[in-house]
N, CA, C and O atoms as a MOPAC input file, in Angstrom:
PM7 MOZYME 1SCF
protein

 N     -8.48700 1    23.83700 1    -6.86500 1
 C     -7.14100 1    23.38500 1    -6.63200 1
 C     -7.13300 1    21.86000 1    -6.66300 1
 O     -7.92000 1    21.21600 1    -5.97000 1
 N     -6.24600 1    21.28900 1    -7.46500 1
 C     -6.20700 1    19.84000 1    -7.63900 1
 C     -4.87400 1    19.28100 1    -7.16800 1
 O     -3.83700 1    19.94100 1    -7.23400 1
 N     -4.93300 1    18.06200 1    -6.69800 1
 C     -3.75400 1    17.35600 1    -6.22600 1
 C     -3.31100 1    16.36700 1    -7.29600 1
 O     -4.13800 1    15.72400 1    -7.94300 1
 N     -2.00700 1    16.25300 1    -7.47600 1
 C     -1.44100 1    15.28200 1    -8.39600 1
 C     -0.69800 1    14.23000 1    -7.58000 1
 O      0.07600 1    14.56100 1    -6.68200 1
 N     -0.93900 1    12.95600 1    -7.90100 1
 C     -0.23500 1    11.85100 1    -7.25500 1
 C      0.75500 1    11.27300 1    -8.24600 1
 O      0.40600 1    10.96800 1    -9.38700 1
 N      2.00700 1    11.12400 1    -7.79500 1
 C      3.10100 1    10.68300 1    -8.65900 1
 C      3.81700 1     9.52300 1    -7.97700 1
 O      4.05200 1     9.55700 1    -6.76900 1
 N      4.16400 1     8.49900 1    -8.74900 1
 C      4.94000 1     7.35600 1    -8.22900 1
 C      6.39600 1     7.56900 1    -8.59900 1
 O      6.74500 1     7.71000 1    -9.77100 1
 N      7.23800 1     7.58800 1    -7.57500 1
 C      8.67500 1     7.73900 1    -7.76000 1
 C      9.30100 1     6.35400 1    -7.95500 1
 O      8.62900 1     5.38100 1    -7.61200 1
 N     10.47400 1     6.17800 1    -8.45000 1
 C     11.41600 1     7.21800 1    -8.84800 1
 C     11.28500 1     7.62300 1   -10.31600 1
 O     12.00900 1     8.50300 1   -10.78100 1
 N     10.36500 1     6.98800 1   -11.04900 1
 C     10.27900 1     7.23600 1   -12.48800 1
 C      9.34800 1     8.38000 1   -12.84600 1
 O      9.09700 1     8.64600 1   -14.02200 1
 N      8.83300 1     9.06000 1   -11.81700 1
 C      7.95700 1    10.21500 1   -12.00600 1
 C      6.73400 1     9.87200 1   -12.85200 1
 O      6.36100 1    10.62300 1   -13.75400 1
 N      6.10900 1     8.72000 1   -12.54900 1
 C      4.88500 1     8.31700 1   -13.24500 1
 C      3.70200 1     9.05100 1   -12.63300 1
 O      3.39500 1     8.87100 1   -11.45400 1
 N      3.03600 1     9.87900 1   -13.43500 1
 C      1.85500 1    10.59600 1   -12.94700 1
 C      0.69400 1     9.61200 1   -12.91600 1
 O      0.29800 1     9.06300 1   -13.94400 1
 N      0.15800 1     9.40100 1   -11.72200 1
 C     -0.95900 1     8.47800 1   -11.54600 1
 C     -2.28300 1     9.19000 1   -11.73900 1
 O     -3.12200 1     8.76000 1   -12.53100 1
 N     -2.46700 1    10.29000 1   -11.00400 1
 C     -3.71400 1    11.05000 1   -11.07800 1
 C     -3.41000 1    12.53900 1   -10.95400 1
 O     -2.38700 1    12.94300 1   -10.40100 1
 N     -4.31400 1    13.32500 1   -11.47600 1
 C     -4.28400 1    14.77400 1   -11.26900 1
 C     -5.72800 1    15.21500 1   -11.16500 1
 O     -6.51300 1    15.03400 1   -12.09600 1
 N     -6.07600 1    15.79800 1   -10.02100 1
 C     -7.48800 1    16.06300 1    -9.77300 1
 C     -8.20600 1    14.72400 1    -9.73200 1
 O     -7.73200 1    13.78200 1    -9.09600 1
 N     -9.33400 1    14.63700 1   -10.39900 1
 C    -10.08200 1    13.37800 1   -10.43700 1
 C     -9.72300 1    12.54000 1   -11.66600 1
 O    -10.26200 1    11.45000 1   -11.85700 1
 N     -8.82000 1    13.04700 1   -12.48900 1
 C     -8.43500 1    12.36000 1   -13.71900 1
 C     -7.30500 1    11.36400 1   -13.44200 1
 O     -6.31200 1    11.70200 1   -12.79700 1
 N     -7.46800 1    10.13900 1   -13.93400 1
 C     -6.47000 1     9.09200 1   -13.76200 1
 C     -5.69600 1     8.92400 1   -15.06100 1
 O     -6.28900 1     8.81000 1   -16.13400 1
 N     -4.36700 1     8.90800 1   -14.96100 1
 C     -3.51400 1     8.80600 1   -16.14200 1
 C     -2.91900 1     7.41400 1   -16.32700 1
 O     -2.38300 1     7.11200 1   -17.39300 1
 N     -3.00000 1     6.58000 1   -15.32500 1
 C     -2.44500 1     5.23600 1   -15.40600 1
 C     -3.53900 1     4.28700 1   -15.89000 1
 O     -4.70600 1     4.45600 1   -15.53700 1
 N     -3.17700 1     3.31200 1   -16.68000 1
 C     -4.14900 1     2.36100 1   -17.22600 1
 C     -4.37100 1     1.18700 1   -16.27200 1
 O     -4.38000 1     0.02800 1   -16.68500 1
 N     -4.54500 1     1.50000 1   -15.02900 1
 C     -4.76500 1     0.48800 1   -14.00200 1
 C     -5.90300 1     0.98200 1   -13.12700 1
 O     -5.73400 1     1.91500 1   -12.34200 1
 N     -7.06800 1     0.35200 1   -13.26500 1
 C     -8.26400 1     0.84600 1   -12.56700 1
 C     -8.23100 1     0.59100 1   -11.06600 1
 O     -9.20200 1     0.90000 1   -10.37400 1
 N     -7.14100 1     0.03600 1   -10.54500 1
 C     -7.00800 1    -0.10600 1    -9.10200 1
 C     -6.68000 1     1.23100 1    -8.44200 1
 O     -6.88000 1     1.39500 1    -7.23900 1
 N     -6.17300 1     2.19300 1    -9.23100 1
 C     -5.77600 1     3.50600 1    -8.72200 1
 C     -6.89200 1     4.51400 1    -8.97100 1
 O     -7.45500 1     4.58100 1   -10.06300 1
 N     -7.20200 1     5.30400 1    -7.93200 1
 C     -8.25000 1     6.31300 1    -8.04600 1
 C     -7.97000 1     7.43900 1    -7.05700 1
 O     -7.63000 1     7.19500 1    -5.89900 1
 N     -8.11600 1     8.67500 1    -7.52900 1
 C     -7.99700 1     9.83200 1    -6.64200 1
 C     -9.34700 1    10.08000 1    -5.99100 1
 O    -10.38400 1    10.04300 1    -6.65400 1
 N     -9.32700 1    10.33200 1    -4.69600 1
 C    -10.55300 1    10.61200 1    -3.95000 1
 C    -10.49400 1    12.04000 1    -3.43700 1
 O     -9.55100 1    12.42900 1    -2.74800 1
 N    -11.50800 1    12.81000 1    -3.77900 1
 C    -11.60900 1    14.21700 1    -3.39200 1
 C    -12.45400 1    14.30900 1    -2.13100 1
 O    -13.57900 1    13.81300 1    -2.08900 1
 N    -11.90300 1    14.94700 1    -1.10300 1
 C    -12.61700 1    15.08300 1     0.15500 1
 C    -13.64300 1    16.20000 1     0.16800 1
 O    -14.23400 1    16.48700 1     1.20900 1
 N    -13.86400 1    16.83800 1    -0.98300 1
 C    -14.85800 1    17.90600 1    -1.05000 1
 C    -14.36000 1    19.17600 1    -0.39100 1
 O    -13.23700 1    19.61500 1    -0.63800 1
 N    -15.17900 1    19.75100 1     0.42900 1
 C    -14.84600 1    21.03800 1     1.05500 1
 C    -13.71600 1    20.96000 1     2.07000 1
 O    -13.14000 1    21.98500 1     2.43300 1
 N    -13.39300 1    19.76000 1     2.53300 1
 C    -12.31200 1    19.63100 1     3.51800 1
 C    -10.95100 1    19.87400 1     2.88000 1
 O     -9.99100 1    20.20400 1     3.57700 1
 N    -10.85800 1    19.71600 1     1.57100 1
 C     -9.57700 1    19.88000 1     0.88700 1
 C     -8.68200 1    18.66500 1     1.01100 1
 O     -7.53300 1    18.69600 1     0.57000 1
 N     -9.18500 1    17.59900 1     1.59900 1
 C     -8.40500 1    16.37200 1     1.74500 1
 C     -8.50700 1    15.52900 1     0.48300 1
 O     -9.60500 1    15.20700 1     0.03000 1
 N     -7.37500 1    15.17800 1    -0.07400 1
 C     -7.31600 1    14.31000 1    -1.24100 1
 C     -6.63500 1    13.01900 1    -0.82500 1
 O     -5.77000 1    13.02300 1     0.05100 1
 N     -7.01700 1    11.92500 1    -1.44200 1
 C     -6.40000 1    10.63700 1    -1.13700 1
 C     -6.18000 1     9.86800 1    -2.42900 1
 O     -6.90200 1    10.05400 1    -3.40800 1
 N     -5.19000 1     9.01600 1    -2.41800 1
 C     -4.97400 1     8.08000 1    -3.50700 1
 C     -5.40000 1     6.71300 1    -3.00000 1
 O     -4.85500 1     6.20900 1    -2.01800 1
 N     -6.37300 1     6.11800 1    -3.67100 1
 C     -6.84300 1     4.79100 1    -3.29300 1
 C     -6.22400 1     3.77200 1    -4.24000 1
 O     -6.24700 1     3.94100 1    -5.45900 1
 N     -5.66800 1     2.70800 1    -3.65500 1
 C     -5.12300 1     1.61000 1    -4.44100 1
 C     -5.85700 1     0.35000 1    -3.99900 1
 O     -5.70600 1    -0.09900 1    -2.86200 1
 N     -6.64500 1    -0.21200 1    -4.89200 1
 C     -7.40100 1    -1.42400 1    -4.57800 1
 C     -6.54900 1    -2.65300 1    -4.88800 1
 O     -5.72900 1    -2.63400 1    -5.80600 1
 N     -6.74500 1    -3.70300 1    -4.12700 1
 C     -6.03900 1    -4.97400 1    -4.33800 1
 C     -4.53700 1    -4.74200 1    -4.49500 1
 O     -3.95200 1    -5.05300 1    -5.53300 1
 N     -3.93500 1    -4.20000 1    -3.46200 1
 C     -2.51900 1    -3.83300 1    -3.48300 1
 C     -1.65900 1    -5.04900 1    -3.83900 1
 O     -1.88200 1    -6.15900 1    -3.35400 1
 N     -0.67000 1    -4.80000 1    -4.70200 1
 C      0.26500 1    -5.82800 1    -5.13800 1
 C      1.65800 1    -5.48200 1    -4.62000 1
 O      1.91500 1    -4.33900 1    -4.24000 1
 N      2.55600 1    -6.46400 1    -4.60500 1
 C      3.91400 1    -6.22300 1    -4.11900 1
 C      4.59300 1    -5.09700 1    -4.89300 1
 O      5.33200 1    -4.30800 1    -4.30400 1
 N      4.35800 1    -5.00900 1    -6.19300 1
 C      4.96900 1    -3.97900 1    -7.02900 1
 C      4.46200 1    -2.57100 1    -6.76100 1
 O      5.03700 1    -1.60700 1    -7.26400 1
 N      3.39900 1    -2.43300 1    -5.98000 1
 C      2.85800 1    -1.10600 1    -5.66200 1
 C      3.68200 1    -0.40400 1    -4.59000 1
 O      3.53000 1     0.79900 1    -4.37700 1
 N      4.54200 1    -1.13900 1    -3.92300 1
 C      5.37400 1    -0.53700 1    -2.89000 1
 C      6.31700 1     0.49500 1    -3.48600 1
 O      6.69400 1     0.41000 1    -4.65500 1
 N      6.69100 1     1.46600 1    -2.67400 1
 C      7.62300 1     2.49300 1    -3.10800 1
 C      7.21200 1     3.85500 1    -2.59500 1
 O      6.38600 1     3.97200 1    -1.68900 1
 N      7.79800 1     4.88000 1    -3.18300 1
 C      7.55300 1     6.25100 1    -2.75400 1
 C      6.52000 1     6.91300 1    -3.65000 1
 O      6.61700 1     6.87800 1    -4.87700 1
 N      5.52800 1     7.51800 1    -3.00800 1
 C      4.47800 1     8.25600 1    -3.70600 1
 C      4.59700 1     9.72800 1    -3.31300 1
 O      4.86400 1    10.06300 1    -2.15900 1
 N      4.39200 1    10.58800 1    -4.29800 1
 C      4.44300 1    12.02400 1    -4.06300 1
 C      3.05000 1    12.60600 1    -4.24600 1
 O      2.37600 1    12.34300 1    -5.24200 1
 N      2.63400 1    13.39800 1    -3.27200 1
 C      1.39500 1    14.16400 1    -3.34600 1
 C      1.81900 1    15.60000 1    -3.63600 1
 O      2.54400 1    16.21100 1    -2.85100 1
 N      1.36700 1    16.12900 1    -4.75800 1
 C      1.85400 1    17.43100 1    -5.22300 1
 C      0.68500 1    18.37000 1    -5.50500 1
 O     -0.32600 1    17.95600 1    -6.07300 1
 N      0.82400 1    19.63000 1    -5.10800 1
 C     -0.19300 1    20.63700 1    -5.39100 1
 C      0.49900 1    21.90900 1    -5.86300 1
 O      1.50400 1    22.33600 1    -5.29300 1
 N     -0.05000 1    22.50000 1    -6.90400 1
 C      0.49500 1    23.75500 1    -7.42500 1
 C     -0.21000 1    24.91900 1    -6.75000 1
 O     -1.43500 1    24.94000 1    -6.63300 1
 N      0.58500 1    25.88800 1    -6.30700 1
 C      0.04100 1    27.09600 1    -5.69400 1
 C      0.47600 1    28.28900 1    -6.53300 1
 O      1.21700 1    28.12700 1    -7.50200 1
 N      0.03700 1    29.45200 1    -6.18100 1
 C      0.42900 1    30.65600 1    -6.89600 1
 C      1.90800 1    30.97200 1    -6.76300 1
 O      2.46700 1    31.71600 1    -7.56900 1
 N      2.53500 1    30.40800 1    -5.75000 1
 C      3.95400 1    30.69800 1    -5.51100 1
 C      4.86500 1    29.51700 1    -5.82300 1
 O      6.07700 1    29.61600 1    -5.62900 1
 N      4.32000 1    28.41500 1    -6.29500 1
 C      5.14900 1    27.25600 1    -6.62100 1
 C      4.42900 1    25.95400 1    -6.35300 1
 O      3.20100 1    25.89600 1    -6.29900 1
 N      5.22200 1    24.91600 1    -6.18700 1
 C      4.68900 1    23.57100 1    -5.97500 1
 C      5.02700 1    23.10600 1    -4.55800 1
 O      6.15200 1    23.26800 1    -4.08500 1
 N      4.04100 1    22.53400 1    -3.90400 1
 C      4.23600 1    21.95200 1    -2.58100 1
 C      4.10100 1    20.44200 1    -2.73800 1
 O      3.14600 1    19.95700 1    -3.34500 1
 N      5.06200 1    19.70000 1    -2.18900 1
 C      5.03500 1    18.24400 1    -2.28100 1
 C      5.22900 1    17.62000 1    -0.91000 1
 O      5.90100 1    18.17400 1    -0.04000 1
 N      4.63400 1    16.47100 1    -0.74500 1
 C      4.91800 1    15.62700 1     0.40700 1
 C      5.03600 1    14.20900 1    -0.11000 1
 O      4.43100 1    13.85400 1    -1.12100 1
 N      5.81800 1    13.39800 1     0.58800 1
 C      6.11700 1    12.05500 1     0.12000 1
 C      5.66500 1    11.02300 1     1.14200 1
 O      5.70300 1    11.26000 1     2.35000 1
 N      5.23800 1     9.88200 1     0.63500 1
 C      4.82600 1     8.76700 1     1.47700 1
 C      5.50000 1     7.51300 1     0.94300 1
 O      5.48400 1     7.25800 1    -0.26200 1
 N      6.09000 1     6.73200 1     1.83800 1
 C      6.70500 1     5.47400 1     1.43900 1
 C      5.74800 1     4.33800 1     1.79800 1
 O      5.40300 1     4.16100 1     2.96700 1
 N      5.32300 1     3.57600 1     0.80500 1
 C      4.40500 1     2.45600 1     1.00700 1
 C      5.18900 1     1.15700 1     0.97800 1
 O      5.87800 1     0.85900 1     0.00200 1
 N      5.08100 1     0.38300 1     2.05100 1
 C      5.70400 1    -0.93900 1     2.11700 1
 C      4.61000 1    -1.98100 1     2.00500 1
 O      3.65500 1    -1.97300 1     2.78300 1
 N      4.74200 1    -2.86600 1     1.05500 1
 C      3.77000 1    -3.93400 1     0.85700 1
 C      4.45800 1    -5.24700 1     1.20400 1
 O      5.50600 1    -5.58300 1     0.65300 1
 N      3.85600 1    -5.97000 1     2.11400 1
 C      4.46200 1    -7.22100 1     2.55000 1
 C      3.48600 1    -8.37000 1     2.33800 1
 O      2.27600 1    -8.22500 1     2.51600 1
 N      4.03600 1    -9.50100 1     1.95600 1
 C      3.23300 1   -10.70400 1     1.76800 1
 C      3.42800 1   -11.58100 1     2.99400 1
 O      4.52700 1   -12.08800 1     3.21600 1
 N      2.37500 1   -11.77200 1     3.80400 1
 C      2.51700 1   -12.60900 1     4.99500 1
 C      2.90300 1   -14.04400 1     4.61400 1
 O      2.50800 1   -14.55100 1     3.56400 1
 N      3.67800 1   -14.67800 1     5.48500 1
 C      4.11400 1   -16.05400 1     5.28600 1
 C      3.63700 1   -16.86400 1     6.49100 1
 O      3.86100 1   -16.47500 1     7.63700 1
 N      2.98200 1   -17.98400 1     6.22500 1
 C      2.51700 1   -18.86400 1     7.30600 1
 C      3.26300 1   -20.18600 1     7.21100 1
 O      3.39100 1   -20.76200 1     6.13100 1
 N      3.75600 1   -20.66000 1     8.35200 1
 C      4.44600 1   -21.95200 1     8.40700 1
 C      3.92900 1   -22.73600 1     9.60500 1
 O      3.59600 1   -22.16600 1    10.64400 1
 N      3.86800 1   -24.04000 1     9.44100 1
 C      3.52900 1   -24.92100 1    10.55400 1
 C      4.84700 1   -25.45500 1    11.09000 1
 O      5.62400 1   -26.06200 1    10.35200 1
 N      5.09700 1   -25.23000 1    12.36900 1
 C      6.37000 1   -25.59900 1    12.99100 1
 C      6.55400 1   -27.10800 1    13.03300 1
 O      5.59700 1   -27.86300 1    13.20500 1
 N      7.80000 1   -27.53100 1    12.87300 1
 C      8.13600 1   -28.94800 1    12.98100 1
 C      8.10500 1   -29.64100 1    11.63000 1
 O      8.08700 1   -29.00900 1    10.57400 1
 N      8.10200 1   -30.94800 1    11.70500 1
 C      8.12900 1   -31.79000 1    10.51400 1
 C      6.82100 1   -31.67200 1     9.72900 1
 O      5.76100 1   -31.41700 1    10.30000 1
 N      6.91500 1   -31.86100 1     8.41600 1
 C      5.70700 1   -31.81800 1     7.57800 1
 C      4.86100 1   -33.06900 1     7.75700 1
 O      3.65200 1   -33.03900 1     7.52700 1
 N      5.47400 1   -34.15100 1     8.15900 1
 C      4.74400 1   -35.41600 1     8.36800 1
 C      4.53100 1   -35.63200 1     9.86100 1
 O      5.47000 1   -35.55500 1    10.65300 1
 N      3.28800 1   -35.90400 1    10.22900 1
 C      2.94000 1   -36.15600 1    11.63800 1
 C      2.24900 1   -37.51900 1    11.71600 1
 O      1.40000 1   -37.84900 1    10.88800 1
 N      2.62100 1   -38.28400 1    12.70100 1
 C      1.99000 1   -39.58500 1    12.93200 1
 C      1.51900 1   -39.62200 1    14.38600 1
 O      2.30700 1   -39.42000 1    15.30900 1
 N      0.24100 1   -39.87800 1    14.57300 1
 C     -0.31000 1   -39.94400 1    15.92800 1
 C     -1.19000 1   -41.17900 1    16.04600 1
 O     -1.71800 1   -41.68800 1    15.05700 1
 N     -1.33200 1   -41.63800 1    17.25900 1
 C     -2.20700 1   -42.78300 1    17.53100 1
 C     -3.65900 1   -42.31700 1    17.52800 1
 O     -3.96300 1   -41.20000 1    17.94800 1
 N     -4.53300 1   -43.16500 1    17.06200 1
 C     -5.96100 1   -42.89100 1    17.05900 1
 C     -6.41600 1   -42.55500 1    18.47800 1
 O     -6.10100 1   -43.28100 1    19.42200 1
 N     -7.14500 1   -41.47100 1    18.62600 1
 C     -7.66800 1   -41.05800 1    19.92300 1
 C     -6.73700 1   -40.15900 1    20.71200 1
 O     -7.13100 1   -39.64300 1    21.75800 1
 N     -5.50000 1   -39.95200 1    20.23900 1
 C     -4.57200 1   -39.08700 1    20.96500 1
 C     -4.80400 1   -37.62600 1    20.57600 1
 O     -5.59600 1   -37.32300 1    19.68400 1
 N     -4.09900 1   -36.73800 1    21.26000 1
 C     -4.23600 1   -35.30200 1    21.01700 1
 C     -2.98100 1   -34.78200 1    20.33900 1
 O     -1.87100 1   -35.18700 1    20.68400 1
 N     -3.15000 1   -33.89100 1    19.37900 1
 C     -2.01300 1   -33.25900 1    18.71300 1
 C     -2.26400 1   -31.75800 1    18.67400 1
 O     -3.39500 1   -31.30800 1    18.49500 1
 N     -1.21300 1   -31.00700 1    18.84100 1
 C     -1.29100 1   -29.55000 1    18.74600 1
 C     -0.37800 1   -29.10900 1    17.60700 1
 O      0.82000 1   -29.39200 1    17.62000 1
 N     -0.93700 1   -28.42700 1    16.64100 1
 C     -0.15800 1   -27.89200 1    15.53100 1
 C     -0.01400 1   -26.38900 1    15.75400 1
 O     -0.99600 1   -25.69400 1    16.01500 1
 N      1.20300 1   -25.90000 1    15.65000 1
 C      1.45600 1   -24.48300 1    15.88000 1
 C      1.81100 1   -23.82700 1    14.54600 1
 O      2.72200 1   -24.26400 1    13.84300 1
 N      1.08300 1   -22.78600 1    14.22100 1
 C      1.28800 1   -22.04400 1    12.97700 1
 C      1.91000 1   -20.68800 1    13.31600 1
 O      1.43100 1   -19.98300 1    14.20500 1
 N      2.97600 1   -20.33100 1    12.60300 1
 C      3.63900 1   -19.04500 1    12.80300 1
 C      3.44600 1   -18.20300 1    11.55500 1
 O      3.72000 1   -18.65300 1    10.44200 1
 N      2.97500 1   -16.97900 1    11.74400 1
 C      2.77600 1   -16.04900 1    10.62800 1
 C      3.79000 1   -14.92500 1    10.78200 1
 O      3.88400 1   -14.29000 1    11.83200 1
 N      4.54800 1   -14.69300 1     9.71200 1
 C      5.57100 1   -13.64700 1     9.73700 1
 C      5.32300 1   -12.65800 1     8.60400 1
 O      4.47400 1   -12.87300 1     7.73900 1
 N      6.07400 1   -11.58900 1     8.63400 1
 C      5.99700 1   -10.50700 1     7.64700 1
 C      4.62300 1    -9.84700 1     7.65800 1
 O      4.00400 1    -9.65500 1     6.61200 1
 N      4.16300 1    -9.50800 1     8.84100 1
 C      2.90000 1    -8.79700 1     8.99100 1
 C      3.23600 1    -7.37000 1     9.39900 1
 O      4.02200 1    -7.14800 1    10.32000 1
 N      2.63400 1    -6.40000 1     8.70600 1
 C      2.81300 1    -4.99100 1     9.08200 1
 C      1.46400 1    -4.42500 1     9.46000 1
 O      0.49600 1    -4.56800 1     8.71300 1
 N      1.39100 1    -3.79300 1    10.60000 1
 C      0.14800 1    -3.14800 1    10.99300 1
 C      0.05500 1    -1.73800 1    10.39900 1
 O     -1.03700 1    -1.26800 1    10.08100 1
 N      1.18200 1    -1.07900 1    10.25300 1
 C      1.21600 1     0.24700 1     9.66700 1
 C      1.84000 1     0.11500 1     8.29000 1
 O      2.98900 1    -0.31100 1     8.18000 1
 N      1.10900 1     0.47000 1     7.22800 1
 C      1.57200 1     0.17100 1     5.88200 1
 C      2.22800 1     1.34500 1     5.18200 1
 O      2.70000 1     1.19300 1     4.05500 1
 N      2.27400 1     2.50800 1     5.81000 1
 C      2.94000 1     3.63900 1     5.14600 1
 C      3.57200 1     4.55000 1     6.16900 1
 O      3.21900 1     4.53600 1     7.34800 1
 N      4.50800 1     5.33700 1     5.69800 1
 C      5.11100 1     6.32900 1     6.55700 1
 C      5.35600 1     7.60400 1     5.76100 1
 O      5.79800 1     7.54900 1     4.61400 1
 N      5.07300 1     8.73400 1     6.35900 1
 C      5.29100 1    10.00700 1     5.68300 1
 C      6.76700 1    10.33300 1     5.68400 1
 O      7.45700 1    10.12700 1     6.68200 1
 N      7.24500 1    10.83600 1     4.57900 1
 C      8.64100 1    11.23000 1     4.45100 1
 C      8.72400 1    12.74400 1     4.44900 1
 O      7.92900 1    13.42300 1     3.79800 1
 N      9.69900 1    13.26600 1     5.18700 1
 C      9.87700 1    14.68500 1     5.40300 1
 C      9.78600 1    15.53200 1     4.22400 1
 O      9.92600 1    16.75100 1     4.32600 1

């Protein structure tokens, strides 16, 4: 039994079983062996990789699908205040850096 990974909304078939159909070697199907767990690995994720992915398996009675929405965010770092700083020799300065657009959880399963 093989799993097919599809990128929505254009129904691009990425992998089926261990075979990859996309000409992008960052994508690879991983077979969990006897556990029956399949995974889609995406190396060096890019902003364009975000979107809905479908995991599909054919059974004797039809097709079973589940969907995952992948959000890819590019962190942004800024130093607060003016870009130019002037301090006296020997004095102390504190620069505060704020990082935004960080996600700890990068995907969510869709019903």
